[in-house]
C-alpha positions, 0 to 999 in steps of 0.5 A: 731801416727799422724803426723800432717803436718806443713808448714815452710814459709821463705825464708830463709833454716836456719830458717826453718831448726831452726824451724824443728830441734825446733819442731821435737819430731814425732808430726809434718810432715813438709813441705817448702815455700821459699814464700808467692806464693809456699805456696798458690799452696803447701795449696792447693795442700794439700786440706787443709789436713794442720794444721797450719803455721808458716809465715815470714813476710819479703819474696821477691816476696809475701811476708808474709801480701800479703800471709794474704790478699790471705788465708783470701779471700780463702775459701778451707785456710781461717780456717788453724791458722797462727803464724807468724815469726817476728826480728820485735818488732813495735806494730803496724804491729801485730795489723795490720798482726793480722787484716789480719788473723793470730792468733799467734805471735814468735819473733826471737830468739826464744824459743823451749818450748815456740814455741813447746806449742805455736803451740801445742795450736794453733792446738788444739784450731783449731780441737776444732773449726773443730770439732765444726763446724762439729757438728754445720754445715750442713751437706749437704749444709756447712751453719749454722744448724738450732739451731746453728743459732738461738744461733749464730744470737742471740748473733750476735744482742746482741752484735751490739744494734745499728744495726738494723736486718733482718731476712728472710726465703727464699725457692724455688718456686716448689722444689719438681719437681726438686727431680721428672723431674731430681731426689734427686741426683739433688735435693742435687745437687742444694742445695749444690748450694745452701749453696754456694752461702749462704757461698759465700753471708756471705764472702762477708758482704751481709748478716751476717749468713746463717742456713738451717732450713730443705728441702729447707728453709733457714734463713738469718741475714741481716744488713741493714744497707748492703744495700735494701732487694732487691737489695740482693733478686735481686742478690740471684734470678739472682744467684738461675737462673743461676743454671743449670737447663731446669726449672724455679725456682723462690725465696721465702723470708718472713721477720720479723724485728729483735726486743728486745721482740721477740725470735730468733726461733718465728722470723725467724717462722713468718718470714717462714709464711710471704713466705709461704703467697706468695708461688704459686703467680709468680712473687713476691719473698718479702712478710714482716711478718706483726701480720695482716699476722699472724693472717689471718694464724691463721684464715685459720688454724681453717678453716682447723681445722674444714673443716671437721667436719663442713662438717659431721654437715650440716654446709655447707648449699646451698643459692640460686641466681636467675637467671631472663630473661631482656625480662619477668623479671621473674625467669628462673633460679638459682645459688646454691651457697655455705655458712658456718654458725658456730654454734655461730660464723654465716657466714664464707665469702666464699672467705676466705674457697674456696680459701683454699679448692682447693688448699688443694683439700679438695672442692672436698668433699665440691663439692660433698657434695654440689650437692647432697644437690641441687640434692635433693631440685631440686627433691623436689621442681619438684614434688611440682611445676612442671613446674615451676620449674627452673634448678639450675646451681653448680660449678664444680672447675678446681680441679673436673674436673680433676676428670676421674670420674666426669661426672658418679658421678653426672650421678648418683645422678641425678640418686638417686634423679629422677631428670630430668637432663636439670633441673641439669646445670654445671657452670665452670669457666673459669679460669678452663678451661684456660689452655686449655690442652686435658684431660680438654677438653675432660672432658667437652666434656664428661659431654656435651654428658650424657647430661648437660647444660655447663655454663662459668662463669666468662666469660670473665676475663682472655685471653682466651675466645673467644679460649675455645668457640670454643674448649668447647662445652658451652650452656651458658656464663655469661658475668663477673660482671666487664665488666657491673660494667666499662660500666656504663662510658665507650662506648666500654665496651659496645661495646665490651660487644654488641659483645659478647652477638652478638657473641654469638648468632651468634652459640647460645650460651645463655648468662647471665649477671653477676651483674646486679643492676640498671635499667639502667644497664637491659635497656643496657642489654636488648637493648643489647638482653642479655638471663639473668640477676642475680644480686642484683637488682631483688634478693639476693643468698637466703636461702633454704626456700626463694627460695623454697617460690618464686618457690611457687609463680611462680607455683601460690601456 
């Protein structure tokens, strides 16, 4: 028969002997302490294997009330049940001691049967709570499971109608890298550390409740009366950064302001949406859910659900925006731009789907489709208009540039459609080339050696433009439209444009200015000796048929 350990804490040996004899029915093994401090030492030595404590209040050294204060703050000891033994009949003392964490009272002199039954009932209740906790607690981190969190949080909110609460859902930026770079064991160790940190924040009153949804996703219930969310997140971020790991891990949190109409699981889902919306945004740690965010995420999901079918049904179409000569104001090229024509919904703006496709990798499929359509159009127009045909530039995304077969894919398209390679220019955004890593530099050099003309889009938007000019075989730079827009009222910006154009000429690099919208801008760029322009002043992006008519007119047909 398993004997449960009972700790008797009393400075009088005779009192401990009476309790031993009274409770000696074969169910218990007794430990003894003469004061609170000795009791704390014994409890730590037993590592939580004590089933109950009988505690005298009036003792020299650490008395019973002081013992209860220490025990309440110690997570190893806090949940061990305590019956206070006393000769005092003062009800105010009973209230005070119960407030400190005592579970029951026994008044001296003891009644043997009552003492036995109260101790047995308390141990049974404690073991039942421990069993429930074992089921409701996450085995990895010690915080509540998702289902337990939903139930307990709903109970706390319902029991405190005068309080305002927030639901926070947190996860880590780049947590998968911990597993990949350091091992799964290290990732689990980090999760346990984080669970313990949240448990401590709960005991300290900074949060009301913590649970784990799965992976590195945790849910918190926060009482707004406890302070600022931003202060709480700053503390949590500081705790996270204290974890010894040679990898920067950012905390991302989404917040939902608790209301009475929404279920707990829905509130957590919406807080999770908010957290997901700031993934990849360096330095941003908190996003508060708004219904507009939900609508935006639903729209994004709708795009993702339909992208494959749209590609198969040729809903992605190519528009062309002409480039013109500053000197002659005639068409000397064009940029191919993708548009999504959804049946019954009209055009989807490029900024609604291109960043999304870059994140999920579908941009590669779409780009290959666009390249094929552009090469097919070039083949038809070159055959029809001969020397009047102008080069067409097409975008190469940062995802494409890391494809080791990119040069062969593009060369195969050139050969498939039998077009001169000089009529297909490749536009690479500066953001795609900012890192300057060897793989990227080598990829662009390979494209250059294959015979392609390389254009750098958005020149000047980042911080590494001049470095890129020196490292990469760039043939043409496109000056970012923001330079031109601000140059209307800023002499220094105009000086920068003059400098960039002059530098490009010294390096034998051509120049295009984006966003030309006024006669004044055109005259300024012409005086600065910019080679080409692109913008609404000359022509907007236009469908394939309209651009074909422009080429026919240029050819005199």
